[in-house]
N, C-alpha and C positions, 0 to 999 in steps of 0.2 A: 547646482544639480550635483548629487552625490552619488556618488559611484562604490560600488562594492567591488572593495579589490580580489584579488586572488588569494590571500593570502586569509582574507575574512573567511572567504568559502572552506579554503581546508583546514581552516579553524573550523569552521561549524560542524562541517563533516568529521570531524574526529573528536565529536562529546560526544559521551557514553549515551546521551539521551538517542542520539538522530541512531549512532550503534544499533543499540536496543530495536529502534526501530524497524533497521531493517532485517537484523536478525529475525525478529518476531516477523517480519513478514516472510524471509526463506523459510522457517517454520510451517507457517499459513500454508506457503505454496506445496513446501513436501508434503503435509496432510492433504492436501486438497488430491495433490497425485497419489497417494497414497491407498487413501480414502473415497474413490471414484464416486461412488454413490452419496457420501455425504460429503460433495466436495462443496455445493452451493452452501448447505447451512453450514459449513467449515466457512467458505467463502463471508458468507453475512456476517457471523461472529463477529473474524479480522476486522471486519471493515467496522463494526460496534467500535470493538476494540481501541483501535488505532482512533476514532474518533474520539471519545472517551476520554484518551490519553492528551490529544490535541487540546482538547477542551480546559483543562488542566495546570499544562506547562505552557504558556505560554511566549517561547522562542519563536523569534521567526526562522531560526535552522528549523527547528523540532516540525512547525508547521510547514514548509516546506518538505521535509524529508518523509512528513507523512502522506503529502498530496502525491510524492513520488512511488511511496509505497503501496497505495491505495491505485493509485495507475497499473504499476507496474501489476500487481493481484488480481487484476480485473483483465489484462490483457493476456496473463498469465490461465484465467478462468475462461475466456473466451477460445481460446487454445486448446485447454485442457476438454472444455465442455463442448464447443463449438458454439453456435449465436443463438441457437435454441433455447436459451433463456434473458435474451434479450430479446430486443425489438429488431421484430421484422418486416421489411419490407417490400416481399415475395406478392404482396396482392391478395385480392379474395373475396 
């Protein structure tokens, strides 16, 4: 059984690619907050750019960082815009 050590997690988090993904996520979240009417298109383009970056950079630490960035961007989008752009099970 292979275990990931804390040192490997810290080293992976310090890589430039991982930091760039999180910096891009913060910029995208800031743009979504600053330009609220265009928040959803900014969100979609950000998801596509992160997915394209991950498809070319095939390191596990980058894939995990991209997954976390997408989840955090999604949570920010739901927080700032509400669930009106997602699936609504309120019936009807």
